C-alpha positions as a LaTeX table, in Angstrom:
\begin{tabular}{lrrr}
\hline
Residue & $x$ (\AA) & $y$ (\AA) & $z$ (\AA) \\
\hline
Unk1 & $-9.73$ & 4.10 & $-12.49$ \\
Unk2 & $-7.70$ & 1.16 & $-14.65$ \\
Unk3 & $-8.27$ & $-1.98$ & $-12.62$ \\
Unk4 & $-11.81$ & $-1.31$ & $-12.02$ \\
Unk5 & $-12.22$ & $-1.03$ & $-16.07$ \\
Unk6 & $-10.11$ & $-4.40$ & $-16.59$ \\
Unk7 & $-6.60$ & $-2.20$ & $-17.29$ \\
Unk8 & $-4.97$ & $-3.57$ & $-14.86$ \\
Unk9 & $-1.62$ & $-2.90$ & $-16.75$ \\
Unk10 & $-2.38$ & 0.99 & $-16.41$ \\
Unk11 & $-1.36$ & 1.26 & $-12.81$ \\
Unk12 & 2.07 & $-0.08$ & $-12.30$ \\
Unk13 & 3.02 & 1.53 & $-15.65$ \\
Unk14 & 2.36 & 4.66 & $-14.37$ \\
Unk15 & 3.75 & 3.94 & $-11.20$ \\
Unk16 & 7.13 & 2.68 & $-12.96$ \\
Unk17 & 7.03 & 5.95 & $-14.33$ \\
Unk18 & 6.74 & 8.02 & $-11.72$ \\
Unk19 & 9.37 & 6.17 & $-9.82$ \\
Unk20 & 11.59 & 6.59 & $-12.61$ \\
Unk21 & 11.32 & 10.30 & $-12.39$ \\
Unk22 & 11.29 & 9.98 & $-8.15$ \\
Unk23 & 14.36 & 8.18 & $-8.23$ \\
Unk24 & 16.20 & 10.43 & $-11.07$ \\
Unk25 & 15.65 & 13.34 & $-8.79$ \\
Unk26 & 16.36 & 11.34 & $-5.35$ \\
Unk27 & 19.79 & 12.68 & $-3.40$ \\
Unk28 & 20.34 & 9.21 & $-2.79$ \\
Unk29 & 18.41 & 6.66 & $-5.47$ \\
Unk30 & 19.81 & 3.18 & $-4.15$ \\
Unk31 & 18.67 & 3.94 & $-0.62$ \\
Unk32 & 15.41 & 5.07 & $-2.01$ \\
Unk33 & 15.03 & 2.28 & $-4.35$ \\
Unk34 & 16.05 & $-0.17$ & $-1.39$ \\
Unk35 & 12.74 & 1.63 & 0.21 \\
Unk36 & 10.23 & 1.29 & $-2.78$ \\
Unk37 & 10.85 & $-2.40$ & $-3.36$ \\
Unk38 & 10.79 & $-3.24$ & 0.32 \\
Unk39 & 7.88 & $-1.59$ & 1.12 \\
Unk40 & 6.32 & $-3.17$ & $-2.42$ \\
Unk41 & 7.37 & $-6.30$ & $-0.98$ \\
Unk42 & 5.75 & $-5.77$ & 2.28 \\
Unk43 & 2.51 & $-4.96$ & 0.84 \\
Unk44 & 2.59 & $-7.72$ & $-1.43$ \\
Unk45 & 2.64 & $-9.91$ & 1.22 \\
Unk46 & 0.29 & $-7.95$ & 3.56 \\
Unk47 & $-2.13$ & $-7.59$ & 0.60 \\
Unk48 & $-1.94$ & $-11.43$ & $-0.27$ \\
Unk49 & $-2.59$ & $-12.75$ & 2.79 \\
Unk50 & $-5.49$ & $-10.26$ & 3.77 \\
Unk51 & $-7.49$ & $-11.25$ & 0.63 \\
Unk52 & $-6.37$ & $-14.87$ & 0.86 \\
Unk53 & $-8.35$ & $-14.65$ & 3.90 \\
Unk54 & $-11.26$ & $-13.56$ & 2.84 \\
Unk55 & $-11.16$ & $-9.80$ & 3.92 \\
Unk56 & $-11.50$ & $-8.01$ & 0.50 \\
Unk57 & $-11.08$ & $-9.62$ & $-3.35$ \\
Unk58 & $-8.99$ & $-7.03$ & $-6.09$ \\
Unk59 & $-9.66$ & $-7.09$ & $-9.55$ \\
Unk60 & $-6.80$ & $-8.60$ & $-11.46$ \\
Unk61 & $-5.01$ & $-10.71$ & $-8.86$ \\
Unk62 & $-3.72$ & $-13.77$ & $-10.95$ \\
Unk63 & $-4.67$ & $-15.94$ & $-7.76$ \\
Unk64 & $-7.65$ & $-16.00$ & $-5.16$ \\
Unk65 & $-4.43$ & $-15.92$ & $-2.90$ \\
Unk66 & $-2.23$ & $-13.35$ & $-4.39$ \\
Unk67 & $-2.49$ & $-9.56$ & $-5.00$ \\
Unk68 & $-2.66$ & $-8.04$ & $-8.01$ \\
Unk69 & 0.43 & $-5.96$ & $-9.63$ \\
Unk70 & $-1.32$ & $-2.42$ & $-9.65$ \\
Unk71 & $-2.17$ & $-2.83$ & $-5.83$ \\
Unk72 & 1.35 & $-3.46$ & $-5.16$ \\
Unk73 & 2.21 & $-0.53$ & $-7.14$ \\
Unk74 & 0.59 & 1.75 & $-4.79$ \\
Unk75 & 2.37 & 0.54 & $-1.85$ \\
Unk76 & 5.45 & 1.53 & $-3.98$ \\
Unk77 & 3.85 & 5.09 & $-4.22$ \\
Unk78 & 2.76 & 4.94 & $-0.82$ \\
Unk79 & 6.63 & 4.14 & $-0.04$ \\
Unk80 & 7.81 & 7.37 & $-2.57$ \\
Unk81 & 6.29 & 9.89 & 0.61 \\
Unk82 & 7.98 & 8.87 & 3.39 \\
Unk83 & 10.66 & 11.39 & 3.10 \\
Unk84 & 8.04 & 14.18 & 2.39 \\
Unk85 & 4.63 & 14.49 & 2.16 \\
Unk86 & 4.51 & 11.40 & 5.11 \\
Unk87 & 8.14 & 11.59 & 6.67 \\
Unk88 & 6.75 & 13.19 & 10.01 \\
Unk89 & 4.18 & 10.36 & 10.57 \\
Unk90 & 7.12 & 8.23 & 11.27 \\
Unk91 & 8.37 & 9.98 & 14.24 \\
Unk92 & 4.50 & 9.76 & 15.59 \\
Unk93 & 3.91 & 5.46 & 15.54 \\
Unk94 & 0.73 & 5.93 & 17.49 \\
Unk95 & $-0.67$ & 8.75 & 15.16 \\
Unk96 & 0.42 & 6.82 & 12.13 \\
Unk97 & $-1.57$ & 3.97 & 13.60 \\
Unk98 & $-4.83$ & 6.17 & 14.09 \\
Unk99 & $-4.45$ & 7.61 & 11.00 \\
Unk100 & $-4.62$ & 4.40 & 9.02 \\
Unk101 & $-7.28$ & 3.29 & 11.37 \\
Unk102 & $-9.22$ & 6.00 & 10.42 \\
Unk103 & $-7.96$ & 6.45 & 6.64 \\
Unk104 & $-8.73$ & 2.73 & 5.35 \\
Unk105 & $-12.19$ & 2.58 & 5.18 \\
Unk106 & $-12.43$ & 5.45 & 3.08 \\
Unk107 & $-9.80$ & 4.78 & 0.69 \\
Unk108 & $-11.38$ & 0.98 & 0.44 \\
Unk109 & $-14.62$ & 2.73 & $-0.13$ \\
Unk110 & $-12.87$ & 4.32 & $-3.34$ \\
Unk111 & $-11.42$ & 1.45 & $-4.49$ \\
Unk112 & $-14.92$ & $-0.44$ & $-4.38$ \\
Unk113 & $-16.48$ & 2.63 & $-5.71$ \\
Unk114 & $-14.57$ & 2.82 & $-8.81$ \\
Unk115 & $-14.88$ & $-1.38$ & $-9.48$ \\
Unk116 & $-11.47$ & $-2.23$ & $-8.37$ \\
Unk117 & $-11.78$ & $-4.02$ & $-5.36$ \\
Unk118 & $-15.03$ & $-5.59$ & $-3.17$ \\
Unk119 & $-15.43$ & $-5.67$ & 1.00 \\
Unk120 & $-16.03$ & $-9.87$ & 1.26 \\
Unk121 & $-17.17$ & $-9.53$ & 5.10 \\
Unk122 & $-20.30$ & $-7.61$ & 6.01 \\
Unk123 & $-19.91$ & $-4.11$ & 6.56 \\
Unk124 & $-19.84$ & $-3.64$ & 10.12 \\
Unk125 & $-16.99$ & $-6.29$ & 10.51 \\
Unk126 & $-15.34$ & $-5.40$ & 7.45 \\
Unk127 & $-14.68$ & $-2.12$ & 8.07 \\
Unk128 & $-13.46$ & $-3.18$ & 11.66 \\
Unk129 & $-11.46$ & $-5.81$ & 10.57 \\
Unk130 & $-9.76$ & $-3.36$ & 7.27 \\
Unk131 & $-9.08$ & $-0.67$ & 10.18 \\
Unk132 & $-7.30$ & $-3.15$ & 12.29 \\
Unk133 & $-5.15$ & $-4.17$ & 9.55 \\
Unk134 & $-4.31$ & $-0.65$ & 8.94 \\
Unk135 & $-3.89$ & 0.35 & 12.23 \\
Unk136 & $-0.64$ & $-2.04$ & 11.91 \\
Unk137 & 0.24 & $-1.54$ & 8.82 \\
Unk138 & 1.08 & 1.63 & 8.15 \\
Unk139 & 3.69 & 1.70 & 10.84 \\
Unk140 & 4.98 & $-1.58$ & 10.50 \\
Unk141 & 5.35 & 0.22 & 6.66 \\
Unk142 & 7.22 & 2.62 & 8.10 \\
Unk143 & 9.39 & 0.52 & 9.88 \\
Unk144 & 10.06 & $-1.91$ & 6.85 \\
Unk145 & 11.31 & 1.41 & 4.72 \\
Unk146 & 14.09 & 2.15 & 7.85 \\
Unk147 & 15.38 & $-1.47$ & 7.60 \\
Unk148 & 15.53 & $-1.41$ & 4.08 \\
Unk149 & 17.27 & 1.87 & 3.72 \\
Unk150 & 19.67 & 0.72 & 7.09 \\
Unk151 & 18.78 & 3.14 & 9.55 \\
Unk152 & 18.85 & 2.28 & 13.37 \\
Unk153 & 17.59 & 5.24 & 15.17 \\
\hline
\end{tabular}
């Protein structure tokens, strides 16, 4: 809701506070921090590429080719769920891909309705492109997290 109302700093500030608490209570804060940073960088690259390619536009983006800090903060928050509520998806990459593809249009629609983003392609093509992106992005984010944590299996 912050980005839709011009409060682009609110999301990253809230996520920073949540991540500080998350890391404080983590059994291995260094490993956890590596995961959060790696998935955040992955999200920054992916979102910047998608925005730069004209798939969508985010409010508060510092440039047409660079994703805003608030969307990167959401990627970091997503990574914080990988050991808990979403951990079961790591062992099921095909299900992870399908769920990413199926859920992304709904999640993005929420962002559009909150005034934080716009889908730049016509609706059917735009939703398909968004689903295709997340079919790959969600499983890849788990792989990035695994590499950052130093896990091989």
